[in-house]
VMD Tcl script that draws the C-alpha trace (Angstrom):
set ca {
  {19.59 -37.44 14.97}
  {16.92 -35.29 16.58}
  {14.68 -36.66 19.28}
  {11.22 -37.84 18.36}
  {8.27 -35.61 19.08}
  {4.57 -35.58 18.42}
  {3.37 -33.47 15.52}
  {-0.17 -32.34 14.84}
  {-1.08 -33.07 11.23}
  {-3.18 -30.07 10.30}
  {-4.53 -29.69 6.78}
  {-1.19 -28.67 5.14}
  {0.76 -31.64 6.54}
  {-2.15 -33.99 5.90}
  {-2.24 -32.88 2.24}
  {1.55 -33.17 1.93}
  {1.53 -36.76 3.16}
  {-1.92 -37.96 2.07}
  {-0.59 -40.57 -0.36}
  {1.93 -42.04 2.11}
  {1.20 -44.87 4.54}
  {4.49 -45.88 6.19}
  {5.59 -43.61 9.07}
  {9.23 -43.67 7.89}
  {8.10 -42.48 4.47}
  {5.97 -39.74 6.05}
  {8.89 -38.66 8.21}
  {11.19 -38.62 5.20}
  {8.74 -36.54 3.17}
  {8.37 -33.96 5.95}
  {12.14 -33.74 6.47}
  {12.89 -33.40 2.73}
  {10.24 -30.69 2.44}
  {11.63 -28.85 5.47}
  {15.17 -29.11 4.11}
  {14.09 -27.61 0.77}
  {12.09 -24.91 2.53}
  {15.09 -23.90 4.63}
  {17.20 -23.67 1.47}
  {14.57 -21.43 -0.12}
  {14.63 -19.21 2.98}
  {18.42 -19.00 2.78}
  {18.55 -18.12 -0.93}
  {15.69 -15.63 -1.28}
  {16.34 -12.96 1.32}
  {15.17 -9.42 0.70}
  {17.02 -6.88 2.79}
  {14.78 -4.53 4.76}
  {15.89 -1.60 6.86}
  {14.96 -1.57 10.54}
  {12.35 1.12 9.78}
  {10.83 -0.97 6.99}
  {10.67 -3.98 9.30}
  {8.90 -1.88 11.91}
  {6.35 -0.67 9.35}
  {5.60 -4.27 8.39}
  {5.42 -5.41 12.00}
  {2.92 -2.61 12.67}
  {0.85 -3.63 9.63}
  {0.80 -7.30 10.62}
  {0.29 -6.82 14.35}
  {-2.19 -9.45 15.49}
  {-2.81 -10.74 11.96}
  {-2.98 -14.37 10.92}
  {-0.45 -14.33 8.10}
  {-1.81 -16.85 5.62}
  {-0.79 -17.18 1.95}
  {-3.52 -14.77 0.82}
  {-2.26 -12.04 3.15}
  {1.32 -12.72 2.08}
  {0.33 -12.16 -1.56}
  {-1.18 -8.80 -0.59}
  {1.53 -7.44 1.73}
  {2.15 -4.44 -0.53}
  {-1.57 -3.58 -0.33}
  {-1.47 -3.86 3.47}
  {1.39 -1.37 3.58}
  {-0.33 0.95 1.08}
  {-3.45 0.95 3.27}
  {-1.50 1.63 6.46}
  {-1.54 4.92 8.27}
  {2.23 5.15 7.98}
  {2.08 4.99 4.17}
  {-0.82 7.41 4.00}
  {1.07 9.81 6.31}
  {3.97 9.86 3.85}
  {6.51 7.73 5.73}
  {9.59 7.18 3.58}
  {10.12 3.76 5.14}
  {6.56 2.73 4.27}
  {6.93 3.96 0.68}
  {10.27 2.20 0.27}
  {8.83 -1.00 1.76}
  {5.80 -0.82 -0.52}
  {8.07 -0.59 -3.57}
  {10.10 -3.60 -2.42}
  {7.01 -5.66 -1.69}
  {5.37 -4.83 -5.02}
  {8.36 -6.13 -6.94}
  {8.99 -9.19 -4.73}
  {8.06 -12.70 -5.78}
  {5.79 -14.79 -3.57}
  {8.84 -16.73 -2.40}
  {10.57 -13.50 -1.36}
  {7.42 -12.38 0.47}
  {7.31 -15.66 2.38}
  {10.94 -15.21 3.39}
  {10.21 -11.66 4.59}
  {7.31 -12.88 6.71}
  {9.39 -15.76 8.10}
  {12.26 -13.41 8.97}
  {9.86 -11.37 11.10}
  {8.74 -14.43 13.02}
  {5.26 -14.87 11.57}
}
mol new
graphics top color blue
foreach p $ca { graphics top sphere $p radius 0.5 }
foreach p [lrange $ca 0 end-1] q [lrange $ca 1 end] { graphics top cylinder $p $q radius 0.2 }
display resetview
């Protein structure tokens, strides 16, 4: 069993647990959600080349990667200087991102540490 720690309940966690009162129930809900999330991450990987990863890292540098930005990752790449300069990695990445589901896009973002 992991040690106990304090957790800030920002808006997403507050919404997730809003109907729960007992701390054991809240803890259980968070852990079940995290377990499912980790399984999603494991099952929905999209392979990117190192060059494609670098293009995406350049596009997202300093960005707050919220769900809206995740939905528009392909647009971010298409608007990037690398894509406009004709980079094969940027074009390949754009194609992958356009055809990816939202779940796959989340996994891509998570794999890059955002």
